[in-house]
N, C-alpha and C positions, 0 to 999 in steps of 0.2 A: 822828635825822631827825625834824623837827617836822611832824606830820601836818597841823596847821592851816596851816602855811606851804605845804605841798604842795597842799592843797585850794584855797587862795586863788590860788596860781600857776596851776594848771590851769584854774580858772574864768575867769581872764583870757583864756586862749586861746578859751574858749567865748564870751566877751564880744566879742572883736574879729573873730572869723572871720565873723560875719554881715556885717560891712562889706565884706570882700573878696569874698564871694559875691554880695551884693545890689547893692552900689554899683559895684565894679570890674568884675565878671565878667558879670553877667546883666541888670541892670535899669537902673540910673542911667546907665551908659555909653550904652545905646541911647537913653534919654530925652534925654540931653544932646546927642548927635550929631544925632538925627533931629528932635527937637521944639524944644529950646532954640536950637540953632544952625541946623539945616536941613542935610540931607546930600545933596541932589540932585546937586550938583557936587563932592562930596568935601570940602566945607569943614568939615562936622561931624567927619569923620575927622581932618582936620588939627588942628583946635583940641583935640579929645580927646587926640591925640598930644602936643600941647604940655602939656596938663595932666599927663600921666604923666611926661614928660621933665623938666619944671621941678620938680615936687614931689619926684621921686626924686633929682634932682641936689642939691637943697637938703639933703635928709636924708643922702645919701651923703657929701657933702663936709663936713658939719658934725658927723657922728656921731663921728669919732675925737676931735675937740676936746671935744664935749659928754660923750662917754663918760668921758674923763679927768676932766673937771670933776665929773661925777656920782660917780665912785668916790673921787676924792681929796679932794673938798670935802664929801662925805657928803650929797649932795642927789639921789641916784638916784631914790628914790621920788617926790620932789617933781617932778622933771622928767618922770617917767612919767605922773604925774597931770596935769601941765600939757599935755603932748601929747595925752593922751586927751581932756581937756576941749575942747581946740581942735578935735579931730576930731568929737566929739559935737556941739558947738555948730554946726559947719559943716554937718553932715548935717541937723540939725534946721532949719537955715536954708534948706535946699533947698525947703521948703514955700513960700517967698516967690518962687520962680522962676517965670517965665512965658515962653512962646515969644518969642524975640527978645532976651532978657536975656543976651546972649552973654558979656559980660565980667564981669558979676556972677556968672554961673554958673561961669565960668572961675576967678575968684578963690576962690569957695567950694569948688569941687572941688579946687583946689590945696591949700587949707588943710586940707580933710578928709583928703587923702592924706598930707600932711605929718604930721598928727596920728596917723594910723594907723601909717605906716612909722616915724616917730620914736619912738613909744611902744614899738615892738618892740625897738628898740636897748637900752632899759633893761630891758624884760621878759626878754629872752634872757639878759642879764647876771646875772640872779638865780639861774639854774639851778645854777651851781657853789656858790653860797652856801647853798641850801636842801636840796641832796641830795648825799650822798657820791658819789664817782666810780663806785662799784659799782652805784649805783641811778639814775644820771643818764639812762641809756638808757630805762629803763622809765618814769621820771617824764616825760621828754620825750614818750614814746609816749602816756601818759595825756592830756597836753595836746593832742597831735596828734589823738587820737580825739575828745576833746570839741570840738575845733575843727571837725571834720567834722560833728559833731552840730549845732553852732550854725549852720553853713552850711546844713544840711538844713532846720532850723527856719525860717530866714530865707527860703529859697526856697519852702517850703510855704506860708508866710504870704503871700508875694508873689503867688502864683498867683491867689487870689480877688480880691485888691486890684487887680491889673493888669486882670483881667477887668471889674471894676467901675469902672475908671479912677479909682481913689482912691490914686494914688501918693503924694499928700501924707501919707496915713495910714501908708504904708509907710516913708517917710523918718522919721517920728516913732517908729515901732516900732523901726527899726534904731537910732536914737539912744538910745532908752530902754533897749533890750536891752544895748547896748554899755555904757552908764553903770551900769545896775543890777548886771550881773555883773562889773563892774570894782571895785565897792565892797569886796568881800572882800579883794582884793589891796591896795587903798589902806589898809584898816584893819589887816590882819594881817601883811603882809610887813614884815620889818625894814628900817630905813633903813641904808644903808651906813655903816659906822663912820667912814670917811674918815680924814683926818690933820689935822695942824695947818696944812696948806697953805691959802693963800688961793685964791679962784677964779682970779685971774690966774696964780698959780704953777701951779695945776693945769692951766690951759689951755696954758701954755708947755710943761709936761711932756708933755701929750697930743700936741702937735705934734712934739716931740722923739722920743717913743716911736714915732709913726707913721713918721717918717723912718727910724728904726732897723729897724723891722719890714720896711719896704719893702726896705731893703738886704739883710736876712737872707733874704727871699723871693727876691730877685734872685740871691743866692749859691747857692740850692738849685736845680740845673738841672731836675730832674724836676718839682719843685713849681712852678717858674716856668712851665714848658711846660704843665703841667696847667691852671693858673689862666688862662693866655692862651686855651686852648681853651674852658674853662668860661665865660670872659667872652663869647665869641661865641655858643655854643649856648644858654646860659641866657637871653641877650637874646632869641633867637628864641622860646624857650618862653614867656617872660613877655609878649612882644609879641602872640603868638597869644591868650593869655588876655585881654589888654587889649582886643582887637578882635573876638574870635570871635562874640560875641552880636550885635554891630553887623553883621558880615558875614552872619550867619544871617537877620537881619531885613531888611536893606537889599538884599542880593543874591539871597537865596533865598526871600524872602517869608514868613518865619516870623512868626506873630503874637507879641506880647510874652509871652503866657503859654506859648506853645510853646517859646520860647527859654529861659524859666525852667525848664521841665520838662527840656529838653535838658541844662542845666547841673546840675540835680539828679542826673540819671543819670551825668553825667561825674564828679561828685564821688564817687559810689559806685565807678565803674570805676577812678578814680585810687587809691582806698584799696585795692581788690582788687589792682591792679597792683603797688603797693608791697609788699604781703604776698606775692604770688606770686613776685616776683623777688628776694626776700630771700635765699633759699638759693642760687639760681644766682649771685648776686653773690659769695657766699662761695666757691662751688665753682669757677666759671669765672673769677672776677676782675671787678672793677667796670669795667675798660676794655672788655671784651667786651660787657658788658651796656649800657654807655653807647653804644658804637658801634652796637649793634643798635637801640637806641631812637632814635638820630639818623637811621638809615636809615628807620625807621618815621615819624619826624616829617617828614623831607624828603619822603617819599611822600605824607603827609597834606597838606602844604602845596601840593605840585604838583597833586595830585588835586583840590584845592579849585577850581583854575582851570576844571576841566571839569565839575564837579558841577552839576546843575540840579534834582535831585530832593531834596526834604526828607528822605525816608526814607534815601536813600543818605548824605546829609550827617550824619544822626543816627548812622548806623552808624560812619561815619568818625570822628565826634567821640568816640564811646565808645572806639574803638581808640586815639585820641590820648590819652584820659584814662588808659588803662592805661600808656601811655608817660610821662605826666606824673608819676604817683606813683613809678614805678620809676627814672626818670632822676634825680630829686631825691635819692632814697635812695642810689642807686649813686654819685652825685657826692660825697655826704657820706662814704661809705665810702672812696672813692678818696682824698679829701682826708686822711682819718684815716691811711691807709697811708703817705702821703708826708710827713707833718709830722715834723720832727726831735723826738726824745724830749724831753719837758719843756717844749715850747713850744706845746702844744695850744690853750690858751685864746686867746692872742694871735693865733695863726695862723688860728684859726676866725673871729676878729674881722675879719681881713683878707679871708678868704673871703667873709664877709657883705658887706664893702665892695665887693668885685669884683662880686658879684651885683647889688647896688643900682646901682652906677655904670654897669654895662653896660646897664641898663634905660633909660638916657637915649637911646640911639641908635635902637633898633628902632621905638618909637612915632613918632619924628620921620620915619623913612624911610617907614613905612607911610602915615602921614597925608599926607606930601608927595607920594608917588606917587599916592595916591588923588585928591588935589586937582589935580595936574598932568594926570592922565588923565581929568578930568571925572567923578570918582566911580567909576572902574573898580577895585573892590576885588579883583577876581581877579588883576590884575597885581600889586597890592600884596602879596597873600598869597604869590604865587610869589617875589617879591623876598625875602621873609622866609626862604624855603628856603635862601637863600645863607648865612645865619647857621649853619644846621645843617651845611651842607656844609663851610664853612670850619672850624667847630669840630671836625668829624669828622676832617678832614685834619690839623689841628694835634694832635689827640689821638693820631694814629698815631705821633707822635714821642715820646710819653711812655712810659716803661717802667713796666709794672704790677708792683709788688713782690710781688703775690700769685701771679703766674704766670710772670714773666720773670726773677725772681731766685731764688737759692737761698741757704740759710744763714741767719744770724742776723737780717738785716733782713727777710727774707720771713717768718720765724717771728714776729717782732714785729708785722709788718703783719697777719698772720692773727689774732694776739691782739687787736690794736686793733679790727679790724673785727668780731670776735666779741663784743666787750664792748658 
């Protein structure tokens, strides 16, 4: 195991996590909806929803093709660099935006999110190459930990800049941080060896492989049922993240700096939640943990309709953060337990595709409901609870191999989750 490769790979997580915290979750989303577009009648919510849906759709439906080209034509690192530079350039260009520049802001925001989400396709693909299977869990955890550190740094820097109304400096800081901490990966990570295939041949093979994997997933009853449930409930989770800060500012009257502090605390509660629920996931099974978290998330979404106090919303958001970390960790464990032996890599690629493609629907629904109801975000949040309820009902049909089966498959599932 090459320590230089490991260090460079984990630093890339540190680099990009500041984007998800500052741009997507806590600061730019509010600035875009309320200042650039204007959100008195819900139009800002609607256009921000379009940003999320369009950018994720482009990445989701192009990633199987581009992933195949990257691996088979030996251009993985170059594509990761290209997407990163697109994202960095778009974020730096946010400094040129002014109130009323709706479609310029829309275009830049879409480009920025394509750059971020697209670069992760190639970044994640490096893990099996740089770490043996016995160490992939801990290496992934190191990147995860550094990612939270990067998010925290970005939010801490954002607080004084938001209070000073110098968000232009914040956009430049995010772009610079993202670029600087990406450089070790660009310099140290190896390029995929590839094959003698041309880009066209690699693209054709990518389409063929995706169709084959889709057929294989469809043939596995429990895996198919789980991914259908996952498609719904993870869309709800990601939609809440996409709009939570806007809801806090627009509906509950949070100041921008208060919303940033809120998300800083939520980051911490998400990390603690994922750690706290790790052992219960192994003992009780991921199905029970996910079901519990879906009840929690449904309650959070419904309670948001009635909350009028900042302090109460703060407490509810912290509880939601606990559910955020644990539901993602338990979902990955459940997926591991259901994958046919020897197909882990390609099936996890399809799992990532389901997560991204599902994120198209939720932002559209939230934004449309807010717009139709004249900016009533409470109704939009309650509508998102439907995703958790549907996901939970579908999950009931899935057999948990950790708790519902006996024998060899259950033993294998336990070994998979334990590694």
